[in-house]
C-alpha positions, 0 to 999 in steps of 0.5 A: 672794440672788445668781446662782450663780457671781456675783462676790460669792460668795467675799467675802460669800455663802460666808462666811455660808453656812459660818457658818449651815451652809446646805446648800441653798435655800431655808432660813430661820433664826429666833433662829439656828435652822434652819427648812428650809422658809421656809413653816414660818415662821408669821405668829404666830412673826413677831409674837412676834419683833416684840414681843420687846424688845431690849437694844440700839438702833442709830442711824446717825449717818452713811451716805454714798456718795462717787461720786468715790472710790466709797466707802461710809461708815457710822457707827453708835451702839449703845446698851445698855439693860442691862449686856452682856458683851463678845463680841457682833459688829456686822455691817454689810452693803451691799445692793442693793435689787433687781438685775434681769437682762435674761436668765435666770440659772438654771443648770437644764438649758434642755431641762427648765427649771422655774425662771426667775431674773431678779430678785434682791432685797436682794443683799448686795454687801459686808460691812464691814469684812469677813465677820467683822464688828466685835467689840463690847466690854462694855457698861455700863448705858445705855452707847454704842459707836460703830462706823465702817466703809467700803468702796470699790466694787471690782466692778460690781453682780453682773455675771456670774452664770453668763453675763455678762448686762446688768442694772439695779439700784436703790438701795443700803442699809446694814444693821447688826445685833448678833449673838451669834456662838455662838448666831447670835441677832440682838439688833437691826438697823437700816438706812439709805440712803446719801446721795450726797456729793462733795468738789467742788460742780459750779458753773457759776461754777468754771472750774477746780478742782484739788487736788495732790499726790494722794495727799497727806501733810502739805500740800495745794495747792488751786487754782481759777478763778472766772468772777466774784466769789462767796462761797466756803466751803472746808472739809475733810471726812474719809471719813466725811463729818465736817468736820475743819477750816474753811479759808476763808469769804468773798467771792473775786474772779474769776480764779485763786486 
């Protein structure tokens, strides 16, 4: 959910609204079928869904947020326990657990207001790499496909609504699910909380740390100054948090390096 007129409507909400042909709220879906009133979703129905076996498992092998370049990255392994044809989609959604606005976000007439909206749980902020998801190829028995996605934060969390109001937010979460785009049936889902990583460890012993040129192609220069001799481990990681090479490990003397 999100406030009406929020900045994520065009990139996230509207594509899913069109996909599910949602014409009003609240509206619920199970197995791709519409239940107009969510009150019609009975506990017995949920229990049946919970015990239904899935032909897939989804495992996150990486889920990170880099505050330096404000980029979220995730890598998922999708394993099929039976042969499946090509054509399924892996959807990956970045959500904020809760956004709490200081002021009411309802658009109802203030003189005849029956609804007050301040808290929005599980707000979808981005679909990675986009609203179309990632197409999966055919699965052989017990085969695995790996999908990696990333998204650079392009806006503050749900700032705006009908009026620009102050807000607080909680943790982010990445949710992945395998879906049949024709029937809208969801075969399996999984979620992970991004771990915060950065390219530079902030240590009191470092007087200066620089990387140039930026952006870089083919060759990069790294310079730093140590206040005292210390152990140094200099490695290169890609945007997914995977180590690509080790440059140096050992003791470095104080001074410019």
